[in-house]
Each structure stands twice: as structure tokens, then as C-alpha cells.
A tleap script that builds the chain and sets N, CA, C and O, in Angstrom:
source leaprc.protein.ff14SB
mol = sequence {
  NLEU SER ASN LEU VAL ASN SER ALA THR VAL
  ALA SER THR GLU GLU SER ARG LEU GLY GLU
  HIE ASP ASP LYS GLY ASP GLU GLY ALA ASN
  LYS MET ASP ASP ASP ASP ALA ASP ASP ASP
  ASP HIE ASP TYR VAL SER ALA ARG THR LEU
  ILE PRO ALA PRO LEU THR ARG PRO PRO ARG
  GLU ASN ALA LYS SER CYS HIE TYR CYS ASP
  ARG PRO PHE GLY PRO THR LEU HIE ARG HIE
  HIE CYS ARG LEU CYS GLY ARG SER CYS CYS
  HIE PRO HIE SER ASP ALA THR HIE SER LEU
  PRO HIE LEU GLY TYR ASP PRO ASN VAL THR
  GLU ARG VAL CYS PHE ARG CYS LYS SER ILE
  LEU GLU GLU ARG ASN LEU CALA
}
set mol.1.N position { 60.048 149.257 164.282 }
set mol.1.CA position { 61.130 149.465 163.344 }
set mol.1.C position { 61.668 148.158 162.857 }
set mol.1.O position { 61.907 147.981 161.662 }
set mol.2.N position { 61.874 147.174 163.835 }
set mol.2.CA position { 62.518 145.940 163.502 }
set mol.2.C position { 61.520 145.070 162.581 }
set mol.2.O position { 61.909 144.237 161.761 }
set mol.3.N position { 60.205 145.384 162.837 }
set mol.3.CA position { 59.237 144.730 161.902 }
set mol.3.C position { 59.376 145.166 160.524 }
set mol.3.O position { 59.294 144.340 159.614 }
set mol.4.N position { 59.587 146.438 160.290 }
set mol.4.CA position { 59.780 147.071 158.981 }
set mol.4.C position { 61.085 146.520 158.411 }
set mol.4.O position { 61.108 146.190 157.225 }
set mol.5.N position { 62.093 146.409 159.117 }
set mol.5.CA position { 63.387 145.820 158.599 }
set mol.5.C position { 63.190 144.362 158.220 }
set mol.5.O position { 63.628 143.903 157.165 }
set mol.6.N position { 62.518 143.650 159.113 }
set mol.6.CA position { 62.261 142.153 158.728 }
set mol.6.C position { 61.370 142.033 157.497 }
set mol.6.O position { 61.657 141.239 156.601 }
set mol.7.N position { 60.285 142.820 157.443 }
set mol.7.CA position { 59.442 142.661 156.299 }
set mol.7.C position { 60.186 143.080 155.068 }
set mol.7.O position { 59.936 142.455 154.037 }
set mol.8.N position { 61.118 144.106 155.027 }
set mol.8.CA position { 61.916 144.528 153.874 }
set mol.8.C position { 62.777 143.460 153.474 }
set mol.8.O position { 62.915 143.130 152.296 }
set mol.9.N position { 63.400 142.877 154.507 }
set mol.9.CA position { 64.402 141.594 154.246 }
set mol.9.C position { 63.524 140.484 153.534 }
set mol.9.O position { 63.926 139.961 152.494 }
set mol.10.N position { 62.385 140.155 154.084 }
set mol.10.CA position { 61.688 139.131 153.528 }
set mol.10.C position { 61.371 139.485 151.991 }
set mol.10.O position { 61.627 138.695 151.081 }
set mol.11.N position { 60.843 140.635 151.808 }
set mol.11.CA position { 60.496 141.184 150.484 }
set mol.11.C position { 61.705 141.104 149.563 }
set mol.11.O position { 61.577 140.625 148.436 }
set mol.12.N position { 62.778 141.520 149.969 }
set mol.12.CA position { 63.982 141.416 148.969 }
set mol.12.C position { 64.425 140.125 148.723 }
set mol.12.O position { 64.919 139.806 147.641 }
set mol.13.N position { 64.258 139.241 149.802 }
set mol.13.CA position { 64.677 137.757 149.658 }
set mol.13.C position { 63.753 137.246 148.622 }
set mol.13.O position { 64.225 136.666 147.644 }
set mol.14.N position { 62.307 137.432 148.768 }
set mol.14.CA position { 61.388 136.823 147.736 }
set mol.14.C position { 61.649 137.388 146.395 }
set mol.14.O position { 61.569 136.664 145.403 }
set mol.15.N position { 61.984 138.755 146.301 }
set mol.15.CA position { 62.259 139.403 144.998 }
set mol.15.C position { 63.536 138.702 144.286 }
set mol.15.O position { 63.594 138.462 143.080 }
set mol.16.N position { 64.485 138.433 145.172 }
set mol.16.CA position { 65.799 137.892 144.550 }
set mol.16.C position { 65.457 136.403 144.160 }
set mol.16.O position { 66.005 135.944 143.158 }
set mol.17.N position { 64.582 135.614 144.890 }
set mol.17.CA position { 64.283 134.305 144.429 }
set mol.17.C position { 63.384 134.293 143.195 }
set mol.17.O position { 63.529 133.477 142.285 }
set mol.18.N position { 62.456 135.236 143.214 }
set mol.18.CA position { 61.717 135.413 141.960 }
set mol.18.C position { 62.607 135.690 140.720 }
set mol.18.O position { 62.487 135.106 139.643 }
set mol.19.N position { 63.507 136.647 141.004 }
set mol.19.CA position { 64.422 137.019 139.894 }
set mol.19.C position { 65.249 135.847 139.419 }
set mol.19.O position { 65.525 135.688 138.230 }
set mol.20.N position { 65.655 134.989 140.434 }
set mol.20.CA position { 66.429 133.835 140.030 }
set mol.20.C position { 65.577 132.827 139.104 }
set mol.20.O position { 65.991 132.231 138.109 }
set mol.21.N position { 64.342 132.781 139.646 }
set mol.21.CA position { 63.459 131.768 138.905 }
set mol.21.C position { 63.119 132.345 137.465 }
set mol.21.O position { 62.967 131.607 136.491 }
set mol.22.N position { 63.023 133.589 137.418 }
set mol.22.CA position { 62.852 134.170 136.010 }
set mol.22.C position { 64.060 133.961 135.190 }
set mol.22.O position { 63.915 133.600 134.022 }
set mol.23.N position { 65.267 134.154 135.693 }
set mol.23.CA position { 66.459 133.866 134.969 }
set mol.23.C position { 66.515 132.411 134.488 }
set mol.23.O position { 66.974 132.104 133.388 }
set mol.24.N position { 66.054 131.585 135.319 }
set mol.24.CA position { 66.039 130.119 134.916 }
set mol.24.C position { 65.049 129.877 133.881 }
set mol.24.O position { 65.205 129.026 133.006 }
set mol.25.N position { 63.969 130.672 133.990 }
set mol.25.CA position { 62.946 130.516 132.915 }
set mol.25.C position { 63.441 131.130 131.573 }
set mol.25.O position { 63.055 130.669 130.499 }
set mol.26.N position { 64.225 132.084 131.646 }
set mol.26.CA position { 64.912 132.597 130.339 }
set mol.26.C position { 65.832 131.618 129.871 }
set mol.26.O position { 65.853 131.383 128.663 }
set mol.27.N position { 66.660 130.959 130.710 }
set mol.27.CA position { 67.545 130.028 130.304 }
set mol.27.C position { 66.847 128.922 129.550 }
set mol.27.O position { 67.348 128.469 128.521 }
set mol.28.N position { 65.622 128.443 130.069 }
set mol.28.CA position { 64.943 127.426 129.553 }
set mol.28.C position { 64.394 127.835 128.209 }
set mol.28.O position { 64.372 127.054 127.259 }
set mol.29.N position { 63.959 129.052 128.149 }
set mol.29.CA position { 63.412 129.596 126.831 }
set mol.29.C position { 64.611 129.684 125.860 }
set mol.29.O position { 64.426 129.347 124.691 }
set mol.30.N position { 65.837 130.116 126.266 }
set mol.30.CA position { 66.914 130.124 125.332 }
set mol.30.C position { 67.311 128.725 124.859 }
set mol.30.O position { 67.706 128.526 123.710 }
set mol.31.N position { 67.200 127.791 125.750 }
set mol.31.CA position { 67.410 126.426 125.485 }
set mol.31.C position { 66.490 125.925 124.349 }
set mol.31.O position { 66.883 125.321 123.351 }
set mol.32.N position { 65.190 126.262 124.639 }
set mol.32.CA position { 64.148 125.888 123.630 }
set mol.32.C position { 64.449 126.505 122.266 }
set mol.32.O position { 64.337 125.853 121.228 }
set mol.33.N position { 64.828 127.755 122.301 }
set mol.33.CA position { 65.178 128.494 121.047 }
set mol.33.C position { 66.418 127.796 120.381 }
set mol.33.O position { 66.421 127.619 119.163 }
set mol.34.N position { 67.430 127.414 121.136 }
set mol.34.CA position { 68.565 126.617 120.623 }
set mol.34.C position { 68.134 125.347 120.001 }
set mol.34.O position { 68.675 124.976 118.959 }
set mol.35.N position { 67.152 124.618 120.593 }
set mol.35.CA position { 66.585 123.403 120.152 }
set mol.35.C position { 65.884 123.598 118.934 }
set mol.35.O position { 65.941 122.752 118.041 }
set mol.36.N position { 65.187 124.707 118.818 }
set mol.36.CA position { 64.563 125.080 117.369 }
set mol.36.C position { 65.413 125.350 116.362 }
set mol.36.O position { 65.141 125.070 115.195 }
set mol.37.N position { 66.631 125.976 116.769 }
set mol.37.CA position { 67.576 126.420 115.762 }
set mol.37.C position { 68.205 125.168 115.279 }
set mol.37.O position { 68.435 125.062 114.074 }
set mol.38.N position { 68.532 124.127 116.169 }
set mol.38.CA position { 69.141 122.905 115.773 }
set mol.38.C position { 68.211 122.115 114.887 }
set mol.38.O position { 68.671 121.481 113.938 }
set mol.39.N position { 66.900 122.127 115.161 }
set mol.39.CA position { 65.896 121.442 114.341 }
set mol.39.C position { 65.917 122.112 113.008 }
set mol.39.O position { 65.922 121.375 112.022 }
set mol.40.N position { 65.930 123.439 112.834 }
set mol.40.CA position { 66.015 124.138 111.656 }
set mol.40.C position { 67.298 123.781 110.764 }
set mol.40.O position { 67.223 123.630 109.544 }
set mol.41.N position { 68.463 123.664 111.488 }
set mol.41.CA position { 69.661 123.244 110.767 }
set mol.41.C position { 69.534 121.871 110.301 }
set mol.41.O position { 69.882 121.618 109.147 }
set mol.42.N position { 69.050 120.898 111.098 }
set mol.42.CA position { 68.846 119.574 110.610 }
set mol.42.C position { 67.943 119.523 109.563 }
set mol.42.O position { 68.218 118.741 108.653 }
set mol.43.N position { 66.829 120.242 109.475 }
set mol.43.CA position { 65.915 120.286 108.272 }
set mol.43.C position { 66.577 120.742 107.096 }
set mol.43.O position { 66.360 120.204 106.010 }
set mol.44.N position { 67.474 121.822 107.249 }
set mol.44.CA position { 68.147 122.365 106.094 }
set mol.44.C position { 69.065 121.328 105.567 }
set mol.44.O position { 69.045 121.085 104.361 }
set mol.45.N position { 69.881 120.685 106.376 }
set mol.45.CA position { 70.789 119.697 105.928 }
set mol.45.C position { 70.098 118.500 105.299 }
set mol.45.O position { 70.617 117.920 104.345 }
set mol.46.N position { 69.008 118.142 105.783 }
set mol.46.CA position { 68.225 116.932 105.203 }
set mol.46.C position { 67.719 117.427 103.817 }
set mol.46.O position { 67.763 116.682 102.838 }
set mol.47.N position { 67.257 118.647 103.754 }
set mol.47.CA position { 66.587 119.151 102.453 }
set mol.47.C position { 67.816 119.171 101.397 }
set mol.47.O position { 67.639 118.806 100.235 }
set mol.48.N position { 68.994 119.590 101.840 }
set mol.48.CA position { 70.161 119.723 100.876 }
set mol.48.C position { 70.595 118.239 100.375 }
set mol.48.O position { 71.137 118.100 99.278 }
set mol.49.N position { 70.354 117.237 101.153 }
set mol.49.CA position { 70.743 115.860 100.687 }
set mol.49.C position { 69.715 115.318 99.854 }
set mol.49.O position { 69.965 114.320 99.179 }
set mol.50.N position { 68.548 115.876 99.819 }
set mol.50.CA position { 67.434 115.411 98.976 }
set mol.50.C position { 67.641 115.875 97.505 }
set mol.50.O position { 67.270 115.185 96.555 }
set mol.51.N position { 68.263 117.096 97.366 }
set mol.51.CA position { 68.477 117.692 96.030 }
set mol.51.C position { 69.622 117.028 95.408 }
set mol.51.O position { 70.717 117.044 95.971 }
set mol.52.N position { 69.431 116.406 94.206 }
set mol.52.CA position { 70.471 115.704 93.542 }
set mol.52.C position { 71.574 116.714 93.270 }
set mol.52.O position { 71.278 117.866 92.953 }
set mol.53.N position { 72.889 116.301 93.389 }
set mol.53.CA position { 74.008 117.068 93.084 }
set mol.53.C position { 74.046 117.166 91.607 }
set mol.53.O position { 73.652 116.200 90.954 }
set mol.54.N position { 74.529 118.357 90.941 }
set mol.54.CA position { 74.690 118.336 89.566 }
set mol.54.C position { 75.756 117.392 88.984 }
set mol.54.O position { 76.757 117.100 89.639 }
set mol.55.N position { 75.553 116.964 87.871 }
set mol.55.CA position { 76.572 116.103 87.246 }
set mol.55.C position { 77.839 116.803 86.930 }
set mol.55.O position { 77.839 118.017 86.723 }
set mol.56.N position { 78.932 116.079 86.885 }
set mol.56.CA position { 80.178 116.842 86.652 }
set mol.56.C position { 80.145 117.231 85.168 }
set mol.56.O position { 79.600 116.553 84.297 }
set mol.57.N position { 80.800 118.422 84.967 }
set mol.57.CA position { 80.878 118.907 83.697 }
set mol.57.C position { 81.999 118.264 82.971 }
set mol.57.O position { 83.001 117.926 83.602 }
set mol.58.N position { 81.904 118.056 81.616 }
set mol.58.CA position { 82.906 117.419 80.930 }
set mol.58.C position { 84.129 118.297 80.803 }
set mol.58.O position { 83.998 119.518 80.725 }
set mol.59.N position { 85.351 117.697 80.779 }
set mol.59.CA position { 86.509 118.400 80.447 }
set mol.59.C position { 86.492 119.053 79.133 }
set mol.59.O position { 85.946 118.471 78.197 }
set mol.60.N position { 87.045 120.227 78.966 }
set mol.60.CA position { 87.091 120.849 77.676 }
set mol.60.C position { 88.292 120.452 76.948 }
set mol.60.O position { 89.435 120.551 77.395 }
set mol.61.N position { 87.951 119.969 75.738 }
set mol.61.CA position { 89.016 119.501 74.701 }
set mol.61.C position { 89.787 120.804 74.233 }
set mol.61.O position { 89.233 121.896 74.108 }
set mol.62.N position { 91.005 120.586 74.013 }
set mol.62.CA position { 91.752 121.759 73.685 }
set mol.62.C position { 92.429 121.420 72.232 }
set mol.62.O position { 93.647 121.496 72.075 }
set mol.63.N position { 91.618 121.077 71.286 }
set mol.63.CA position { 92.108 120.595 70.048 }
set mol.63.C position { 92.541 121.802 69.094 }
set mol.63.O position { 92.115 122.948 69.236 }
set mol.64.N position { 93.421 121.409 68.129 }
set mol.64.CA position { 93.893 122.476 67.251 }
set mol.64.C position { 92.965 122.626 66.025 }
set mol.64.O position { 93.095 123.540 65.210 }
set mol.65.N position { 92.022 121.667 65.953 }
set mol.65.CA position { 91.095 121.906 64.779 }
set mol.65.C position { 89.618 121.455 65.173 }
set mol.65.O position { 89.477 120.777 66.191 }
set mol.66.N position { 88.588 121.784 64.454 }
set mol.66.CA position { 87.256 121.561 64.742 }
set mol.66.C position { 87.092 119.953 64.749 }
set mol.66.O position { 87.624 119.227 63.910 }
set mol.67.N position { 86.328 119.525 65.752 }
set mol.67.CA position { 86.080 118.081 65.871 }
set mol.67.C position { 85.328 117.510 64.715 }
set mol.67.O position { 85.532 116.355 64.343 }
set mol.68.N position { 84.475 118.285 64.152 }
set mol.68.CA position { 83.582 117.847 63.081 }
set mol.68.C position { 84.017 118.053 61.619 }
set mol.68.O position { 83.784 117.218 60.745 }
set mol.69.N position { 84.711 119.298 61.389 }
set mol.69.CA position { 85.196 119.569 59.990 }
set mol.69.C position { 86.606 119.620 59.891 }
set mol.69.O position { 87.091 119.798 58.774 }
set mol.70.N position { 87.420 119.480 60.980 }
set mol.70.CA position { 88.842 119.493 60.901 }
set mol.70.C position { 89.510 120.715 60.400 }
set mol.70.O position { 90.710 120.742 60.128 }
set mol.71.N position { 88.689 121.754 60.279 }
set mol.71.CA position { 89.387 123.118 59.953 }
set mol.71.C position { 90.284 123.502 61.158 }
set mol.71.O position { 89.926 123.252 62.309 }
set mol.72.N position { 91.332 124.048 60.900 }
set mol.72.CA position { 92.277 124.476 62.056 }
set mol.72.C position { 91.838 125.819 62.698 }
set mol.72.O position { 91.485 126.766 61.997 }
set mol.73.N position { 91.869 125.867 63.936 }
set mol.73.CA position { 91.550 127.184 64.597 }
set mol.73.C position { 92.633 128.186 64.428 }
set mol.73.O position { 93.809 127.821 64.395 }
set mol.74.N position { 92.286 129.445 64.320 }
set mol.74.CA position { 93.290 130.444 64.121 }
set mol.74.C position { 92.803 131.770 64.282 }
set mol.74.O position { 91.740 131.863 64.896 }
set mol.75.N position { 93.350 132.855 63.860 }
set mol.75.CA position { 92.740 134.245 64.004 }
set mol.75.C position { 91.342 134.436 63.458 }
set mol.75.O position { 90.542 135.186 64.019 }
set mol.76.N position { 91.038 133.729 62.320 }
set mol.76.CA position { 89.703 134.024 61.768 }
set mol.76.C position { 88.652 132.894 62.084 }
set mol.76.O position { 87.455 133.050 61.843 }
set mol.77.N position { 89.185 131.718 62.651 }
set mol.77.CA position { 88.268 130.602 63.050 }
set mol.77.C position { 88.488 130.361 64.671 }
set mol.77.O position { 89.478 129.814 65.159 }
set mol.78.N position { 87.539 130.798 65.285 }
set mol.78.CA position { 87.656 130.685 66.821 }
set mol.78.C position { 87.223 129.374 67.267 }
set mol.78.O position { 86.335 128.748 66.688 }
set mol.79.N position { 87.912 128.905 68.409 }
set mol.79.CA position { 87.464 127.664 68.975 }
set mol.79.C position { 86.431 127.945 70.084 }
set mol.79.O position { 86.581 128.833 70.924 }
set mol.80.N position { 85.424 127.158 70.022 }
set mol.80.CA position { 84.236 127.085 70.934 }
set mol.80.C position { 84.200 125.781 71.560 }
set mol.80.O position { 84.657 124.828 70.929 }
set mol.81.N position { 83.690 125.601 72.787 }
set mol.81.CA position { 83.518 124.389 73.552 }
set mol.81.C position { 81.959 124.089 73.730 }
set mol.81.O position { 81.157 124.949 74.096 }
set mol.82.N position { 81.649 122.865 73.451 }
set mol.82.CA position { 80.243 122.406 73.638 }
set mol.82.C position { 80.115 122.180 75.158 }
set mol.82.O position { 80.926 121.425 75.694 }
set mol.83.N position { 79.187 122.760 75.867 }
set mol.83.CA position { 79.121 122.725 77.246 }
set mol.83.C position { 78.653 121.369 77.756 }
set mol.83.O position { 78.811 121.046 78.934 }
set mol.84.N position { 77.993 120.467 76.723 }
set mol.84.CA position { 77.604 119.228 77.122 }
set mol.84.C position { 78.504 118.120 76.917 }
set mol.84.O position { 78.506 117.216 77.752 }
set mol.85.N position { 79.383 118.063 75.767 }
set mol.85.CA position { 80.321 116.998 75.551 }
set mol.85.C position { 81.685 117.484 75.828 }
set mol.85.O position { 82.576 116.695 76.144 }
set mol.86.N position { 81.893 118.835 75.713 }
set mol.86.CA position { 83.312 119.282 75.862 }
set mol.86.C position { 84.220 119.501 74.696 }
set mol.86.O position { 85.333 120.010 74.824 }
set mol.87.N position { 83.667 119.063 73.431 }
set mol.87.CA position { 84.505 119.033 72.296 }
set mol.87.C position { 84.724 120.503 71.747 }
set mol.87.O position { 83.900 121.409 71.878 }
set mol.88.N position { 85.895 120.606 71.143 }
set mol.88.CA position { 86.253 121.776 70.459 }
set mol.88.C position { 85.624 121.922 69.090 }
set mol.88.O position { 85.844 121.087 68.213 }
set mol.89.N position { 84.836 122.983 68.896 }
set mol.89.CA position { 84.131 123.123 67.562 }
set mol.89.C position { 84.285 124.588 67.139 }
set mol.89.O position { 84.537 125.520 67.902 }
set mol.90.N position { 84.100 124.659 65.833 }
set mol.90.CA position { 84.091 125.900 65.104 }
set mol.90.C position { 82.677 126.495 65.343 }
set mol.90.O position { 81.744 125.765 65.677 }
set mol.91.N position { 82.536 127.795 65.170 }
set mol.91.CA position { 81.159 128.462 65.278 }
set mol.91.C position { 80.035 127.774 64.427 }
set mol.91.O position { 78.952 127.578 64.977 }
set mol.92.N position { 80.208 127.417 63.202 }
set mol.92.CA position { 79.153 126.803 62.499 }
set mol.92.C position { 78.580 125.470 63.166 }
set mol.92.O position { 77.388 125.163 63.141 }
set mol.93.N position { 79.542 124.759 63.737 }
set mol.93.CA position { 79.156 123.453 64.406 }
set mol.93.C position { 78.865 123.663 65.789 }
set mol.93.O position { 78.658 122.642 66.444 }
set mol.94.N position { 78.803 124.809 66.400 }
set mol.94.CA position { 78.486 124.960 67.927 }
set mol.94.C position { 77.606 126.195 68.097 }
set mol.94.O position { 77.688 126.896 69.106 }
set mol.95.N position { 76.775 126.449 67.112 }
set mol.95.CA position { 75.967 127.709 67.213 }
set mol.95.C position { 74.607 127.514 67.892 }
set mol.95.O position { 73.835 128.468 67.985 }
set mol.96.N position { 74.290 126.286 68.376 }
set mol.96.CA position { 73.067 125.986 69.085 }
set mol.96.C position { 73.248 126.258 70.441 }
set mol.96.O position { 74.366 126.142 70.942 }
set mol.97.N position { 72.186 126.641 71.156 }
set mol.97.CA position { 72.219 126.762 72.634 }
set mol.97.C position { 71.143 126.009 73.308 }
set mol.97.O position { 70.126 125.725 72.674 }
set mol.98.N position { 71.277 125.683 74.478 }
set mol.98.CA position { 70.397 124.867 75.264 }
set mol.98.C position { 70.555 125.084 76.748 }
set mol.98.O position { 71.676 125.365 77.171 }
set mol.99.N position { 69.549 124.980 77.565 }
set mol.99.CA position { 69.615 125.091 79.000 }
set mol.99.C position { 70.162 123.794 79.461 }
set mol.99.O position { 69.811 122.712 78.991 }
set mol.100.N position { 71.108 123.966 80.477 }
set mol.100.CA position { 71.721 122.714 81.031 }
set mol.100.C position { 71.763 122.779 82.550 }
set mol.100.O position { 72.853 122.769 83.121 }
set mol.101.N position { 70.657 122.843 83.209 }
set mol.101.CA position { 70.735 122.946 84.692 }
set mol.101.C position { 71.173 121.623 85.392 }
set mol.101.O position { 71.521 121.665 86.572 }
set mol.102.N position { 71.167 120.496 84.725 }
set mol.102.CA position { 71.617 119.240 85.351 }
set mol.102.C position { 73.195 119.194 85.459 }
set mol.102.O position { 73.754 118.372 86.185 }
set mol.103.N position { 73.827 120.048 84.759 }
set mol.103.CA position { 75.281 120.173 84.890 }
set mol.103.C position { 75.727 121.457 85.730 }
set mol.103.O position { 76.873 121.907 85.716 }
set mol.104.N position { 74.742 121.943 86.408 }
set mol.104.CA position { 75.081 123.060 87.318 }
set mol.104.C position { 74.983 124.403 86.804 }
set mol.104.O position { 75.252 125.349 87.543 }
set mol.105.N position { 74.591 124.597 85.489 }
set mol.105.CA position { 74.527 125.823 84.926 }
set mol.105.C position { 73.261 126.551 85.299 }
set mol.105.O position { 72.342 125.856 85.732 }
set mol.106.N position { 73.084 127.832 85.195 }
set mol.106.CA position { 71.873 128.521 85.460 }
set mol.106.C position { 70.779 128.193 84.541 }
set mol.106.O position { 70.902 128.393 83.332 }
set mol.107.N position { 69.650 127.668 85.087 }
set mol.107.CA position { 68.624 127.244 84.256 }
set mol.107.C position { 67.942 128.311 83.440 }
set mol.107.O position { 67.152 127.960 82.565 }
set mol.108.N position { 68.180 129.559 83.652 }
set mol.108.CA position { 67.482 130.696 82.931 }
set mol.108.C position { 68.445 131.227 81.836 }
set mol.108.O position { 68.116 132.161 81.106 }
set mol.109.N position { 69.690 130.579 81.742 }
set mol.109.CA position { 70.715 130.994 80.716 }
set mol.109.C position { 71.026 129.779 79.789 }
set mol.109.O position { 71.498 128.744 80.262 }
set mol.110.N position { 70.778 129.908 78.577 }
set mol.110.CA position { 71.209 128.877 77.551 }
set mol.110.C position { 72.694 128.822 77.288 }
set mol.110.O position { 73.354 129.857 77.191 }
set mol.111.N position { 73.211 127.642 77.174 }
set mol.111.CA position { 74.636 127.390 77.014 }
set mol.111.C position { 74.896 126.945 75.651 }
set mol.111.O position { 74.014 126.350 75.033 }
set mol.112.N position { 76.232 127.227 75.041 }
set mol.112.CA position { 76.582 126.847 73.841 }
set mol.112.C position { 76.669 125.269 73.757 }
set mol.112.O position { 77.333 124.661 74.597 }
set mol.113.N position { 76.023 124.625 72.777 }
set mol.113.CA position { 76.149 123.207 72.549 }
set mol.113.C position { 76.473 122.986 71.037 }
set mol.113.O position { 76.199 123.846 70.199 }
set mol.114.N position { 77.069 121.796 70.721 }
set mol.114.CA position { 77.360 121.533 69.414 }
set mol.114.C position { 76.181 120.960 68.818 }
set mol.114.O position { 75.257 120.590 69.542 }
set mol.115.N position { 76.120 120.839 67.410 }
set mol.115.CA position { 74.849 120.468 66.699 }
set mol.115.C position { 74.485 118.999 67.065 }
set mol.115.O position { 73.291 118.707 67.117 }
set mol.116.N position { 75.424 118.060 67.320 }
set mol.116.CA position { 75.114 116.726 67.692 }
set mol.116.C position { 74.520 116.599 69.012 }
set mol.116.O position { 73.595 115.804 69.184 }
set mol.117.N position { 74.983 117.330 69.978 }
set mol.117.CA position { 74.382 117.389 71.307 }
set mol.117.C position { 72.974 118.045 71.262 }
set mol.117.O position { 72.078 117.613 71.987 }
set mol.118.N position { 72.780 119.055 70.440 }
set mol.118.CA position { 71.601 119.671 70.396 }
set mol.118.C position { 70.507 118.766 69.792 }
set mol.118.O position { 69.350 118.817 70.208 }
set mol.119.N position { 70.906 117.917 68.777 }
set mol.119.CA position { 69.899 116.960 68.226 }
set mol.119.C position { 69.627 115.815 69.205 }
set mol.119.O position { 68.537 115.242 69.211 }
set mol.120.N position { 70.600 115.494 70.009 }
set mol.120.CA position { 70.261 114.416 71.046 }
set mol.120.C position { 69.292 115.001 72.138 }
set mol.120.O position { 68.362 114.323 72.574 }
set mol.121.N position { 69.541 116.280 72.563 }
set mol.121.CA position { 68.655 116.854 73.552 }
set mol.121.C position { 67.283 117.072 73.069 }
set mol.121.O position { 66.325 117.020 73.840 }
set mol.122.N position { 67.147 117.351 71.634 }
set mol.122.CA position { 65.832 117.517 71.036 }
set mol.122.C position { 65.112 116.125 70.919 }
set mol.122.O position { 63.903 116.011 71.123 }
set mol.123.N position { 65.907 115.101 70.587 }
set mol.123.CA position { 65.329 113.769 70.481 }
set mol.123.C position { 64.712 113.289 71.817 }
set mol.123.O position { 63.655 112.659 71.838 }
set mol.124.N position { 65.346 113.579 72.832 }
set mol.124.CA position { 64.937 113.094 74.157 }
set mol.124.C position { 64.014 114.185 74.862 }
set mol.124.O position { 63.882 114.206 76.086 }
set mol.125.N position { 63.404 115.061 74.038 }
set mol.125.CA position { 62.402 116.042 74.473 }
set mol.125.C position { 63.038 116.829 75.588 }
set mol.125.O position { 62.307 117.104 76.539 }
set mol.126.N position { 64.206 117.205 75.611 }
set mol.126.CA position { 64.863 118.086 76.629 }
set mol.126.C position { 65.100 119.492 76.050 }
set mol.126.O position { 65.842 120.325 76.570 }
set mol.127.N position { 64.420 119.665 74.963 }
set mol.127.CA position { 64.487 121.064 74.398 }
set mol.127.C position { 63.604 122.023 74.988 }
set mol.127.O position { 63.597 123.186 74.585 }
savepdb mol mol.pdb
quit
């Protein structure tokens, strides 16, 4: 009977040591997972710094009349803003649209631009 008790004690001691070893193995695996996560975070941050930040958008002019024709804005003549230069324009002088992703706008949506900015964009083959 004492041999059975001793062998049971030895077996339980070995199992507990194996269990401790397995726990350490899990900690090592968790540490490796944490290292992989840190590497992924570092890669993400590195990639974000490679992408150029959008240019600042121009401040919007709040003029009382159109920048180009000097007609005063009112109930029948609405003020619009060119998204590229920020000038206040009437509809006839700002009816062009253009994609402006370099200013942080959605590249799939065209934005209102004045006729002068549109001609500059077309000259530079940015149309």
C-alpha cells in the first residue's frame, strides 16, 4: 500500500511539474503573440507615416459679392465656395466640379471649383 501511495505521489508531482511547464510554454506563446502584435502596430504606424498628409484646405472667403463679377449675393444669387481656392463665387462662376483627393476630399466625389481653378487643373492634366 505504501508503494501505491508513493507512486501516486510521484505521479501527481510529475503531473504538476508538467502542468507548470505547460503554463510557462503558454506564457512564452503569449509573449510571442504580443511581440507579433507589437510588430503589426509598428508596421501600421510606419505605413501611416509613408502616406503624405492631405494639404490644408483654404479658408472660405465670406464676401458679399462674387469674386469674379462683383454681383452682390442675396435671395436670388447664392454664394458658393471654390473648394480649391476658397473664393466666394456665384453659380455661373463656380459651376465646374473636380476631384480633389490631395485636399482630403473623397476621391470618388467631385467638388465644386471656380472656372479659373478648373482651367488650372485641366492645364496641369489633373482633370
